[in-house]
C-alpha positions in Angstrom: 77.3 67.1 96.5 74.0 68.9 95.9 73.5 67.0 92.6 74.1 63.7 94.4 71.4 64.3 97.0 69.0 65.8 94.5 69.0 69.3 96.0 66.7 71.8 94.5 69.2 74.7 94.9 72.9 74.8 94.8 75.1 76.6 97.2 78.0 76.2 99.5 77.5 76.0 103.2 79.9 75.2 106.0 78.0 72.1 107.0 79.3 70.4 103.9 82.7 70.3 105.6 81.2 68.7 108.6 79.4 66.2 106.4 82.6 65.2 104.6 84.4 64.8 108.0 81.5 62.6 109.2 81.8 60.5 106.0 85.5 60.1 106.7 84.9 59.1 110.3 82.3 56.5 109.1 84.9 55.1 106.8 82.4 55.6 104.0 83.5 53.9 100.8 80.6 54.8 98.6 81.4 57.6 96.3 79.7 59.9 95.6 77.9 60.2 99.0 74.4 58.9 98.9 71.1 60.6 100.0 70.8 57.9 102.7 74.2 58.9 104.2 73.3 62.5 104.1 70.0 61.8 105.9 71.8 59.7 108.6 74.2 62.6 109.2 71.5 65.2 109.2 69.5 63.1 111.7 72.5 62.8 114.0 73.0 66.5 114.2 69.4 67.4 114.4 69.3 69.1 111.0 67.0 66.5 109.4 64.3 67.3 112.0 64.7 71.0 111.5 64.5 70.7 107.7 61.4 68.5 107.9 59.6 71.0 110.2 60.6 73.8 107.7 59.3 71.9 104.7 56.0 71.1 106.5 55.6 74.8 107.4 56.2 75.9 103.8 53.6 73.4 102.6 51.1 74.7 105.1 51.7 78.3 104.0 51.4 77.3 100.3 48.1 75.5 100.9 46.7 78.6 102.8 47.7 80.9 99.9 46.0 78.6 97.4 42.8 78.5 99.5 42.8 82.3 99.7 
């Protein structure tokens, strides 16, 4: 799944089970799952907002370090 959503790192996390259950409940017929489907699911459970905040925080930290 990580490859299909272009993840930078690969791992296994319990939320993947929830995502697969969500796909089944949505009667998803697209295989493999798409990035859009993942984003919809993540938004529904509040994960997308959390990840976006984390990414922005990491970028700010990176810019601060570059500026010295």
